[in-house]
N, C-alpha and C positions, 0 to 999 in steps of 0.2 A: 787836358781837361777841355772839350768842346763844350762851348756855352750852350745852354737849351733857348730856344727861340721862344718867345711868347705864345707864338701858334703852336709850337710843337708841345708845350706844356701843355696848353688847354686841350689838346688832343687827347692826351695822356687822361687829363682828369676827365674829359667827355667819355674814353673808353671806360674808365673806371666806373662811373656813375651808370654808363649803358650796361654793364657786366653786374651792376648789383653790388660791386666790392664796396664801394665807400657809402659808408653810413649816412642816412639822409632822412630820418624819420619825419623831419619836419623842417621844409627848406622854407626861408621866408619869401618874400617879392623883392629881395635885396636887388639894390642895381648899383650902376656905376658910382652914383651920387653917395653911397655907404662908403666908399674909401675917400679919404681928403684927396687922396693924388690922383681920384678919378679910376682906379681899377674897378674891376668886377664885384659882384655882389660875395655875399657869405650865407651859408646857412644858418638857420635859427639855432641849432645845435652850436655851431662855431660862435654865433654873437655870444650866446651863454657862456660859452667856454672864455670868452675874452671879458665877458662882463663879470665873471667870478675871479678871475686874475685881478682885474682893476680894483675890483672892491677889496681885495687884500692889501693893494698898493696904497689906496685911500687910508684904511686904517693905519698904514705907516706913514702917513703924510707926504706919500710921494703921487706925482701927478700921475694920471691915466696914460696908458700905453695906446697909440694910435696906428689902428691896423693899415698896413702898408701893401699895397699890390704884391711886389715882388716876394716879400717874407711871407705873405699868404699863400703864395704859391707853392715856394719853397717847402713849407710847414704840410701843405695838402700833398704835395708829391712824395713827402719823407714818410707820411702816415700809410698812402696809398702802398708805397714799398714794403713798409714792415707788414701790413697786412698782407699784402700778395705773396710775401716770405713767409708770414705768419712766424716772424723773428721780431723779437725787443732789442733795437740794436741803434748806437748813435751812428754806425760807419755802415754804408753798402757800396760795395764796390770801391773801396777805399775814400768814398766820400763823405765827408763829416758836414755839419750845419753850416760852417763858413765857405765851403764848397759850393753847398745847393744854394745859398743866397748870391754867389759870383755868377753862378749859372743861370739864375733868374735876373742877373743885370743889376743886384744891389752891391754898390760899393759899401762895404761896413769899414768902421773903425773899431766896434766891438760887438761879438755876439755872445748868445749863450741859448743853450737848447734843453729842453725837458721833454722826456718821453715817457708813456707807461703804456701799460695794456690790462685789459681784466676789468675794470670799473665800468659801472654802470652809467656814469654821467660826467660831465665835465666838472660839476660842482664836488664831486666825490675824488675826482682826480687831483684837484687844485687843494681840496682839503689834506690829502694824503702828501702831495708835495709839500705844503706848509708845515707840515709834522717832520718832514725828513730831518736827518741828521747830515745828509750829502748836501750836494750844492743847490737841489730844487728851489729850496727857500730864498737862497742868495740870487738865483736867476730872476725869480718874482720881483725881489725887492731890489734889485741894482738899481740904482739911482742914474746911472751913466744911458741906459738904453731908453729909447724914445719911442720906438717901431715894436708891434706885435704881428706875429702869422701863426695862426692855429690851423692844424688839420684833423678831422676825426675819419678814421676808415674802419670797416668791419671785415675778417679775414673770411675766407670760406667756411670756416667751422664757427664762425659767430663771435668769435674774440675782437672786442673792439680795442682799436689802437690810437693813442692821442699823441699829438707833437705840439709842442709850442715854442716858436723861436722869438728871441729876443735880441734887437739890435738897435745899434745908433750908425747911422750914416757917416762916411769920411767928410 
């Protein structure tokens, strides 16, 4: 597996935005200071996605997750790929969330990934995950994770795809 460079990853994301594949109805004026580690900004939709997840963590007495550049890029990359393929899947070309984190330079101790498609808003997605009988709720409320990355992309036929990556560094 060849690591993705930040430059290559950004080119993929720029191409996605240029093609109109990535959902972006409301982009903020976010900049590098929006990430504690100095990473790039995020859209308003992505910020709302993180806010919804952190609200659930707060209800459970857990600390808020911190957006981290490499984790954000890995989640955005996966959301774009799912939208491009129009397929909801954790694995594309043999790569799973941990592989994508490594490709973007994040050395993890633990990671979890939630994905969804077809929901109207990030808040709708988080509400469904919290009602999940599977591991979605566990991912959001995992006390071991400290970083978060989210991505939202829309397929050519208009289906929204969501990805949330939760991680803790080595």
